[in-house]
C-alpha positions as CSV (number, residue, x, y, z in Angstrom):
1,M,184.5,53.3,-50.2
2,A,186.0,53.9,-53.6
3,W,183.9,51.1,-55.0
4,R,180.8,53.4,-54.8
5,G,182.1,55.3,-57.8
6,Q,183.0,52.1,-59.7
7,L,179.4,50.9,-60.2
8,S,179.0,52.2,-63.7
9,R,182.5,50.9,-64.7
10,N,182.1,47.4,-63.5
11,L,178.3,46.7,-63.7
12,K,175.6,47.2,-66.3
13,E,172.7,47.4,-63.7
14,L,172.0,46.9,-60.0
15,R,168.6,45.7,-58.9
16,I,167.3,45.6,-55.3
17,L,164.1,43.7,-54.6
18,L,162.3,44.2,-51.3
19,C,159.0,44.2,-49.5
20,Q,157.7,47.6,-48.4
21,T,156.5,46.3,-45.0
22,S,158.1,43.0,-44.0
23,P,160.6,42.8,-41.2
24,A,162.9,40.6,-43.4
25,S,163.3,43.6,-45.8
26,S,164.0,46.2,-43.0
27,S,167.8,46.3,-43.5
28,A,167.4,46.5,-47.3
29,R,164.9,49.4,-47.0
30,A,167.2,51.2,-44.6
31,F,170.2,50.6,-46.9
32,V,168.3,52.1,-49.8
33,E,167.0,55.1,-47.8
34,R,170.6,55.9,-46.5
35,N,172.6,55.1,-49.6
36,Y,170.6,55.5,-52.8
37,K,171.2,59.2,-53.2
38,D,175.0,58.9,-52.7
39,L,175.2,56.0,-55.2
40,K,173.2,57.9,-57.8
41,T,175.2,61.1,-57.3
42,L,178.5,59.1,-57.9
43,N,176.9,57.2,-60.9
44,P,174.3,59.5,-62.4
45,K,173.6,57.5,-65.6
46,F,173.9,54.1,-64.0
47,P,170.6,52.2,-63.6
48,I,169.9,51.4,-59.9
49,L,166.5,49.8,-59.8
50,I,164.5,49.4,-56.6
51,R,161.7,46.9,-57.0
52,E,159.1,46.8,-54.2
53,C,156.7,44.0,-54.1
54,S,154.6,42.8,-51.2
55,G,155.8,39.6,-49.7
56,T,159.0,39.3,-51.7
57,R,162.2,38.3,-50.0
58,P,165.0,41.0,-50.1
59,Q,167.5,40.3,-52.9
60,L,170.3,42.1,-54.7
61,W,171.0,41.4,-58.4
62,A,174.0,42.7,-60.4
63,R,174.1,42.5,-64.2
64,Y,177.4,42.5,-66.0
65,D,178.5,42.4,-69.6
66,M,177.2,39.6,-71.9
67,G,174.1,39.2,-69.7
68,V,175.9,37.6,-66.8
69,E,174.0,38.1,-63.5
70,R,174.8,37.4,-59.9
71,G,172.2,37.5,-57.1
72,I,172.4,37.6,-53.3
73,Q,169.7,37.0,-50.8
74,L,169.7,39.9,-48.3
75,E,167.4,38.4,-45.6
76,G,169.2,38.6,-42.3
77,L,172.0,40.9,-43.5
78,T,172.8,44.2,-41.8
79,E,173.2,47.4,-43.8
80,E,177.0,47.0,-43.5
81,Q,176.8,43.5,-44.8
82,I,174.6,44.7,-47.8
83,S,177.2,47.4,-48.5
84,K,180.0,44.8,-48.4
85,A,178.0,42.5,-50.7
86,I,177.6,45.3,-53.3
87,E,181.4,46.0,-53.0
88,D,182.1,42.4,-53.7
89,L,179.9,42.4,-56.7
90,V,181.6,45.5,-58.0
91,K,185.0,43.9,-57.6
92,L,183.8,40.7,-59.3
93,G,182.7,42.9,-62.3
94,A,186.3,44.2,-62.6
95,T,187.5,40.6,-62.9
96,L,184.9,39.6,-65.4
97,K,186.0,42.4,-67.8
98,G,189.4,40.6,-67.9
């Protein structure tokens, strides 16, 4: 999981949008609860924004250089799939720096 330490090198910002109570956001909430501390420890100055809003569908947004953004819907994904999605976004950021 070396990608966890690469967030600040390959991304400008990571945003996770979720609902505090809906079943659709349960995996996203669990991912945040189990992984936020580790991600912040490895990337202390990197902005990881958790946005909670009642009724919103779980989403993940990555912002790169030059304002480029990529979003992923998290509804129906497991915690492992969410982790893999972030890993893929980090790898994409490395290619965008090109």
